[in-house]
N, C-alpha and C positions, 0 to 999 in steps of 0.2 A: 700625381691622379692617375687611377686608372682609367683604362682603354676604354673606349667607347663603347667595346663589344662585353666588355667585363661589366659594363655599367648597365646595360639592356639585360641581360642575363640576373643584373641584382635586384635591376626595378620589377623584372619578371618573376621573381623569387618573390618579391616583397609584397608585389600587388594583385592578389587571389584572384583568378580568373574568373571562379568561382563564386565571388561577392558581386560580380555585372551579371550573370547568364539571370532567368526568368528560372522561377523554385524548382517548377519542373525540368530543368535541364542541369543542373547544378552537379548532378552527377558526370555530365560528360566535360568537365571542366578540365580534365587532364587528359582528354584527346588529342592528339593533336590533327583539328579537323575544323571544319567551321560548327560552330549551332546556329539553330536557328532562337534568333529573339522575337517573332511573331514581325509582322504587319512587310512579310516577305524580305526582312532584315538577316544579314547571320553576324554573328560575334566568332571575328577572324581569326583563323587557325594562327597560335601560339608562332610555328614557326616561320608564318609568311609576316605577323605583327615584328618580330623580332628582328627578320632583315629589312622591315623598312623602316624602322627605327636605328637603325645602325645605320640603313643610307643616308636617314634624313639628319642623325648626326646630332640633335638636341643640345645646345650647351647650358649651363648655369645662365638663367639670367636674358636667355632667351625668351621672346611671345613670341606664343606658338599659337597656330590658328590649326583646330585638328576639325575637317572637313567628311561629313559623316560621321561623326561621334558615335553612332547606336545607343548601348548602354551605358557608356561611359568608362569604359576599359582603356581606349588606349588611350583617353583624355587624363586620368588616373595616373599612368605611366609615364606620359608627357609630364604630368605635374611632378613626378618623383624626380624624373632626370632634368630640370630646367632650376630645380632648388628652388630655395628662401626668395631667392632673387628674380627668378621668372613668373610667369604669368599661360594658364593658357586658356582658352578660349574654343570650346566648343559647340558645332553648330549643327544641327540634325533638322530634317524636313518633317520625318513622322512625329508628332505633338505627341505620340503617344510612348515615343521611344525618348523624348525628350521630356517627359515627364519620371520613367524607369532614368535614365542617364544622372537627374538630377539628385532624386533620391537617393540611388545608389551610392554618389558621389558624397553626399550629405552625411547620410548611414556610416562613413568610414570616415567625415570629416577632413576630405582630403581639402588642402589648400590651395590657393591660387589657382583656383579655376572655376569657371563661367560656364551655362550649356543656354544656347538661345534658340529657339526655334529659327531655323534656314527659311531665307526668301524663297517664295517657288519659281518670283523669276529671277535669281541672281544665284551667284555662286560665291559662297565667304561672306566677308562682314566688309567691303570697303572703307563705310565711314570711321573703323578702326584699324586700317592697314598702317603703313608698313607692318608686317609680321617677318622675325628672322628667321622664321619656317613653317614651312607648312605641308599635312598630314593630310591626303585623301586618300579614305578608305570606301571607295566606289570608282568604277572603270567607267573613265573620259574615251569618247571616239577619237577625242585628237587633246592635243594640247590644250588645256582650258585657258585662253585667255585674262579672262576676266580673273582667275586668279594668281594667274600673273606679275598681273598688274597691282597686285596687294605684297607683292615680294619684296621685300628690304634688299637693300646693296647693301655689305654683302646678305647673302639670304640663300636658303636651301628650300626645296621641293620635291616632296617623293608624290608620284600619283599613278594608278596604271592607266595606261592607254594604251585601248585596241589590245589589250590583249598582255602586254609588255610593263613590269614596272620602269618607270623613267625617275631618273635624280635630275632636277636642274638645279644647279649651281649659278647663282649669280653673283657677280666680283666684277668692278668696273665699269661697269652699264654693260657687259655683255652676258650671255648667258650661255653656258655648258652643256649639253645635254650628254647623256650616258645611258646607256639602257642595260640593265639588270634581271633577266629570265623572265621568262613566261607567268602568268598570274591569275586566276579566275576570282573575278567579284561582282558583285550585284552593278547593275550600271548606278551611273552617276546621273542625278535627276536633275 
């Protein structure tokens, strides 16, 4: 089986970023930079997305929660990585971005995904937990306990916290945290 790194590189080759950008921004799809998608949100730079996906290490059959799914690009990448036996639930706070993500994913017939409006008073989708993997594409001030509560055992969560990328690996009831460099994101709300 190919390594996670190879799988992520292949997913990023197959799932075209430009398909998930607003029409006026599609010429920026090849830029290794964040791209504005409206409502104060961005489509993260490809190198950052690849780093996060490699840390998350989604596997075939995983149930994944994609927090702050924006225009749906990370949701589509995750769908490709978890394969036919996995599922991905994207949650997004901005109603216009929920509509954009749904439209983008439907237009590309991305399988096994769903995008829902995020609860403005909570994080994630606790009623559908636990999740094998949780990807958070917005920066928390501290490790978000409501999302930790939704993580399966074993499970992995990648979340930017106070400027650093944090990987939480849960196994046998214990959480092991590691930090993986400095990153900038829009705030987790």
